[in-house]
Structures are given as C-alpha cells and as structure tokens.
N, C-alpha and C positions, 0 to 999 in steps of 0.2 A: 872257155872265153868270158870276160866281164866286159861290157861297152859301158863307158861312163857318158851319159847321154844327155847333152843340152838341149832342151824341147824350145827354145826361145820363148817368147813371150806367152807362148799357150794356146794360140789359135793354130789350126791347121796351115794357114798361109804362111806362117811365120817358122815353120819347121824344115830344116834343110832335108836334102834327098837321103844323105847318109844317116841322118837321124832316124828317118822313117823307115829306112832299109833295116837299122838296127832292131829298133822296137817291134816290127812285125816279123822279124826273121828270129827273135829269141824265144825261150822256152820261161822265162819269167822276167816280170817288169818290178823292180825294187824301187822305193822313194819314199818321201814325204807325202801325207794323206793327198793332200791339194794336187801335187804334181802326178801322182800315179793316177789320179781319176782322170786328168787331162791327158795323159799319155794313152791310158786303156781307150778312150775315145779315137784314137788314132790307129789302134791296134787290138781290135775287138776280139775277142777269145783268148788272147794271151793271159796266162795265171798272173795275179799279182800279188804283192806284200807290201803293206806299209806300215809306217812308224810315225808316230807325233813328232812335232817340231821340237828342237833340241836332242834329238835321239842321233844324231848324224853318225858318230862313232859305230853305235849299235847297228844302223842301216848299213854303213859300208861293211862292216865286218859280216854282216847277214849275206850281202851280196857275194863277198868273196869266198863265203862258206858254200855257199850254192854253187858256186861257178867250181871250186874244189871238188864238190861231188858229183861232178859231170853236166851241170846243165848250161845253157847259154844264157847268160843274164843281162839286163839292161837297168842299171842303176840310174834313175832319172833325176834332173834338178832343173829348174827354169833356168831362163837365159843361155849362158855359156858354161859348161862343165868346168873350165878353168879359171872363171873369173867369180870369186867367192862360192864355186861350188864345190861338188864333191871328188873331183879330179884328184885333188891335193891329198885329202887323208887317205883316200884310196891307194894311192900310189905310196903312200907312208905305210899302210899296214899290209901293203902287198908283199912286203920282204918277208912276211911269217906264211906267205902263200907261194912258193915258188913255182907250182905246177899250173898257175893261173895266169893267162895272159891277158893283159889289160889295156883295152882301146878307147882312146878317148876321143869321143865325137863333138866337135866343136858345134856352137849353135849361135842364134844371134842373141846377143848380149842385151840386157835391160837397157843399158846406155845406148846403145844403136837404136833399138825399136822407139822408145822413148824419144830420143833425138830425132829421128825421122817425122814424128807427128808434131814438135814443135819448129821445124825448120831445118836450121844447121847450125845449132850451138856449137857444135864440136869441129868447126872447120880449120881450126888450129889446134896447137898443143893442148893436151889435156890430161888431167890425172883423175881416178876414182879414189876415193874415199868412204869407208863405211863409218857411219856414225854410231854403230852398235857397239858398246864397250864391255859385251859378254866375253870376248876373248882378247878385245886389246885395251889397255888402261887409257882413259879419257886423256890424260895429258900427253900420251902418242900421238892420239887423234887431233888434239889440238894443235900439237907442234907441226904436224903434215898440213893442216889447213892453213896454217900461218905462213909455212914456207910455198905453198902455191900460191898465196895471194903475194909474198915477195918475188915469186918469178913472174906474176903476172900471168898465169896460166888459168884456163877454164877448169870448173870443177864438176864433176858429177858425185851427188852424194846418195848412198845406198843406206837402207835402212834408217831414213830420217827421222823416225817416232815410232814408238811403240806404248802400251798401256805402261809398262814398266819403265819408260825413257821419254816420258812426255816432255821434258825440257831439253832434249838433247839438241834439236833444232835451233831454237831460239838461243844455245850457248855455242852452235858452231856459227850462229850468223855474229854474234857479238864477238866470237874471236876473229872472225875476219875483217869485221869493221875496224877491232883495235890494232888489226895488223895493217891497216892503211887502205883497205878496200874502200869505195865509195858506195855511200848508202842508196846511190842512184845505178848501182851496176844491174844491168838488165840479168833477171834469173827466170827459170821456168820449171814447170812439174809436169809429170805426167802419170796417172793412175791407171791400174788394171790393164794396161795396154794388151790389146787383143782379147779380152776377155768383156762381160756383160758390164758395164757402168764406166766404160773408158772414158776417160776426160783428161784434157789439159788446159794449162794456162801460163800467163807471164806475171810478172810483177818485178818490183825492185828490191834490193838486198836488205833496204831498210826495212821492208814490210814481210821478209822470208820467217821471221820468227813467230809470226802468227798464222803461217799456213796451216791449214788442217790437213796434215800429212798423216800417211800409216806406212805401215810394212810393204805394202804394195804401191809405193809412191816413190818414184825417181825426180831427185831435185838435181837442177844445173844450175850453176853459177857463172854467168860469162866473166871473159876479162875485161881489160879497160876500152877495148876496141868493139865489144859486143854490142850490137844495136837491134833494134826492132826495125823491120822492112816490110811493110805491109801486114803488120800482126804477126809476122814471123821472127823468130829468134835467130840471129845470124851472124857467127864469128868471122870477119873477113879471114881469107886465105893470104891475102897479100898480094894480090896481082895488080899491078899498076896499070891504070887509065881506064879502070872500070868506070869511074864517073869523073 
C-alpha cells in the first residue's frame, strides 16, 4: 500500500485524522527533506527516506518501489496531496506497479490554511495559479491570470517567488493590472503557516510586485468586491440584507 499524504501546513493541529493514522501506521515515510522532518515529528520511530527539492519523480518512484517490495509507505507533501502535490505523478507512475494500491489522503491546502489567517478571502469563486514556470510556460501562466481577472475571480498564487524567479510576482501583478484589475484591489499574503515565523498581512495590487515573498508564501488577490473589514480580508458571498 502507498498512501499519498497531505500533511497540511505542517503543525500537528493542521493534520487530519486520516493523515495521522496513515503516518503512524506505515513502515516508511518518504518525501522532500523539510516535509519528512515535519511528518516524523507526528510519527516518531517510523523509518524515513528523503530527497531534495526538484527530485519529485525520483521520490515517487522510490515510494512505489518500496511499496511493491511489501512495505506500507506514506509519501508526504505539504498542504493537500492533490493540489500541486504528489498524487498526480504517483498515479501516473503507478501504471508500472500494478501490485501497489494507492490511497490518496487529503490534507488542508495552503490556500485554506492561509485564507483562515487572513479572514475570508475565498468567500466566493476563486482559482489557484502557480507562478512557477519550471513545469508550465510563463505565457500559459499569464493567460490564466488574465482570464481570471476577466472573470472577476479571486486568485490564490502559489510559488510566488524564488531565488531563480525573483521577478515573477511583479510580472504577474503587471499582467493582472494590464488585464483591467484595479491597482486598489485588496490583496493578502501569508508565510510559513503553522510553522515558526508565521506571518500575514494585506496590501493593494499596485503594491504587490514589491512584496518580499518566497516559496513558503501564499498570495491572495481579491475580486472587485473584496474589501477589508476590521483588518480582515473579506470576499462577500453575496447574501442580501447584511448591511
């Protein structure tokens, strides 16, 4: 059995019961170094194996090979396993391992945990877009951003900036402004949710390009109705008669 486990934001309070059961009941925990360290705190004594960042396919194949050899394996990732997580590549590779049963264990996504810190930025329709162009061409990313602005949807931006992509967040903000979004659109950010150094804040779209974000930051761009209510980011659901 191979369990693909989303461990949420990383703290014990953000891990689902099913995820905890899978971690504590397995023979081996496999994953990216940082996430294996977080998972091992939740399941002390369980054997672990890790790989560095950008070795995702190798990691998935390792987990499948260990499961095929008879181990009960948990492949961990942050947030939810099916949202920019390992569930997709595992299921693609699993065609070569017909004897392995794959169990996808959902977790609290970065969008959900970060949104809760900010208030209710996802109260209405929203989309998630990763700004990493390692696997998706930048022109495709920009097209998706512009389409979301045209549809007046809230946006959650994953992977907003890294050492090799220092200008991507600024380019994304410019693309949204060029697509017709107001520079006063309410935006928010949350960093290291559930971990030491957790922080969050709000700003306007016109300021977003200068945000000091990193790979552990999740960025929110509101729609035309999103506003600040007592310092909290709120996208109205549309109920009449509230004010």
